Residue frames as qw, qx, qy, qz and C-alpha x, y, z in Angstrom:
[[0.347, 0.019, -0.936, -0.054, 161.05, 81.86, 113.71],
 [0.653, -0.313, 0.134, -0.676, 157.94, 80.46, 115.37],
 [0.055, -0.167, 0.968, -0.179, 157.56, 77.31, 117.43],
 [0.710, -0.055, -0.272, -0.647, 154.67, 74.99, 116.58],
 [0.438, -0.199, 0.831, -0.279, 153.49, 71.98, 118.56],
 [0.611, 0.166, -0.587, -0.504, 152.59, 69.01, 116.38],
 [0.658, -0.202, 0.603, -0.403, 150.67, 66.07, 117.82],
 [0.172, 0.262, -0.885, -0.343, 151.45, 62.69, 116.25],
 [0.699, -0.175, -0.503, -0.477, 148.90, 59.88, 115.72],
 [0.639, -0.176, -0.681, 0.311, 150.30, 58.32, 118.92],
 [0.346, -0.893, -0.239, -0.162, 149.43, 61.56, 120.77],
 [0.686, -0.329, -0.036, 0.647, 153.10, 62.47, 121.28],
 [0.147, 0.978, 0.085, -0.121, 153.72, 66.23, 121.06],
 [0.702, 0.024, 0.177, 0.689, 156.71, 67.51, 119.09],
 [0.017, 0.906, 0.068, -0.417, 157.84, 71.11, 118.85],
 [0.665, 0.285, 0.335, 0.603, 159.29, 72.38, 115.59],
 [0.085, -0.710, -0.003, 0.699, 160.69, 75.77, 114.69],
 [0.517, 0.480, 0.539, 0.460, 159.84, 77.18, 111.29],
 [0.155, 0.057, 0.099, 0.981, 160.14, 80.61, 109.68],
 [0.276, 0.384, 0.459, -0.752, 157.16, 82.88, 110.31],
 [0.544, 0.448, -0.219, -0.675, 156.23, 82.70, 106.63],
 [0.133, -0.166, 0.968, 0.133, 156.42, 78.87, 106.48],
 [0.645, 0.013, -0.371, -0.667, 153.78, 76.97, 104.57],
 [0.879, -0.190, 0.286, -0.332, 151.96, 73.81, 105.65],
 [0.896, 0.381, -0.215, 0.082, 154.13, 71.91, 103.17],
 [0.295, 0.622, -0.555, 0.467, 157.30, 73.11, 104.93],
 [0.542, -0.434, 0.502, -0.515, 155.92, 72.02, 108.31],
 [0.978, 0.083, 0.042, -0.186, 155.19, 68.58, 106.85],
 [0.682, 0.524, -0.422, 0.286, 158.83, 68.36, 105.77],
 [0.080, -0.583, 0.580, -0.563, 159.93, 69.24, 109.29],
 [0.730, -0.260, 0.395, -0.494, 157.68, 66.54, 110.75],
 [0.835, 0.294, -0.418, -0.206, 158.80, 63.66, 108.55],
 [0.289, 0.414, -0.793, 0.343, 161.46, 62.50, 111.04],
 [0.208, -0.047, 0.795, -0.567, 158.95, 61.76, 113.79],
 [0.709, 0.223, 0.089, -0.663, 155.81, 61.18, 111.70],
 [0.462, -0.193, 0.855, 0.136, 157.54, 58.13, 110.18],
 [0.599, 0.517, 0.606, 0.088, 156.08, 58.53, 106.72],
 [0.391, 0.284, 0.381, 0.788, 156.45, 60.37, 103.45],
 [0.017, 0.334, 0.249, -0.909, 155.55, 64.07, 103.88],
 [0.287, -0.004, -0.508, -0.812, 153.32, 63.86, 100.80],
 [0.463, -0.350, -0.787, -0.210, 150.98, 61.45, 102.60],
 [0.227, -0.299, -0.594, 0.711, 150.82, 63.54, 105.81],
 [0.137, -0.726, -0.420, -0.527, 147.74, 65.64, 106.48],
 [0.204, -0.021, -0.489, 0.848, 147.84, 68.44, 109.04],
 [0.267, -0.681, -0.618, -0.289, 144.66, 69.34, 110.89],
 [0.162, -0.053, -0.391, 0.904, 143.95, 72.48, 112.85],
 [0.375, 0.189, 0.272, -0.866, 140.60, 73.54, 114.24],
 [0.651, 0.276, 0.678, -0.201, 138.97, 70.43, 112.71],
 [0.603, 0.756, -0.039, -0.251, 140.10, 71.44, 109.21],
 [0.842, 0.045, 0.282, 0.457, 142.60, 69.79, 106.88],
 [0.082, -0.833, 0.171, 0.519, 145.24, 72.35, 105.97],
 [0.771, 0.625, 0.061, 0.109, 146.23, 72.79, 102.32],
 [0.802, -0.057, 0.029, 0.594, 149.95, 72.74, 101.53],
 [0.358, 0.491, 0.114, 0.786, 150.08, 76.36, 100.33],
 [0.386, -0.864, -0.248, -0.208, 148.56, 77.90, 103.48],
 [0.268, 0.547, -0.469, 0.640, 150.92, 80.10, 105.51],
 [0.526, -0.319, -0.712, 0.339, 151.20, 78.94, 109.12],
 [0.154, -0.140, -0.332, 0.920, 151.19, 82.52, 110.42],
 [0.363, -0.167, -0.289, -0.870, 147.67, 83.05, 109.00],
 [0.509, -0.293, -0.804, -0.092, 146.13, 80.31, 111.18],
 [0.389, -0.669, 0.095, -0.626, 146.01, 82.41, 114.33],
 [0.762, -0.127, -0.588, 0.237, 147.80, 79.79, 116.45],
 [0.398, -0.822, 0.166, -0.371, 147.91, 80.62, 120.14],
 [0.086, -0.647, 0.721, -0.234, 150.51, 79.57, 122.71],
 [0.497, -0.165, 0.813, -0.255, 148.87, 76.27, 123.79],
 [0.793, 0.432, 0.010, -0.430, 147.41, 75.35, 120.39],
 [0.433, -0.318, 0.791, 0.294, 148.65, 72.37, 118.43],
 [0.609, 0.409, -0.398, -0.551, 148.38, 70.96, 114.93],
 [0.823, -0.094, 0.539, -0.151, 147.45, 67.30, 114.55],
 [0.145, 0.447, -0.772, -0.427, 149.44, 65.10, 112.20],
 [0.852, 0.164, 0.361, -0.342, 147.30, 62.55, 110.39],
 [0.110, 0.459, -0.802, -0.368, 148.97, 59.76, 108.46],
 [0.866, 0.070, -0.237, -0.434, 147.09, 56.99, 106.69],
 [0.793, -0.415, 0.438, -0.076, 147.85, 53.68, 108.44],
 [0.916, 0.260, 0.223, 0.210, 149.20, 52.03, 105.28],
 [0.472, 0.776, -0.163, 0.386, 151.76, 54.82, 104.77],
 [0.459, -0.800, 0.352, -0.159, 153.31, 54.66, 108.24],
 [0.488, 0.479, -0.718, 0.133, 156.68, 53.00, 108.46],
 [0.882, -0.437, -0.033, -0.175, 156.59, 49.96, 110.70],
 [0.200, -0.733, 0.648, -0.052, 159.59, 48.81, 112.67],
 [0.698, -0.099, 0.709, -0.017, 158.93, 45.15, 111.81],
 [0.046, 0.213, -0.756, -0.617, 159.64, 43.54, 108.46],
 [0.624, 0.042, -0.161, -0.763, 156.38, 42.71, 106.63],
 [0.747, 0.033, -0.626, -0.223, 156.68, 38.89, 106.85],
 [0.312, 0.052, -0.794, 0.519, 157.25, 38.64, 110.58],
 [0.486, -0.672, -0.459, -0.318, 154.56, 38.36, 113.18],
 [0.209, -0.736, 0.364, -0.531, 154.87, 40.07, 116.55],
 [0.282, 0.215, -0.882, 0.309, 156.38, 37.96, 119.38]]
């Protein structure tokens, strides 16, 4: 298992453990609980590049303090407010 730091759009770091041969798609699945959106709409960025789903995480050359950025389109993020209510 390897530990990866994922940085959410709100700049909150989350650590996830995945098998060493995990794909980007598997990491997206692991991040769905705190990314607050469908894993299919999540994009992962590392070294200023969007990672394809079939890439193996262990081929990225991640170092101890490196992180992967989670990008989610604004319209796919789950909001905590119902759509017809305005903020207080």
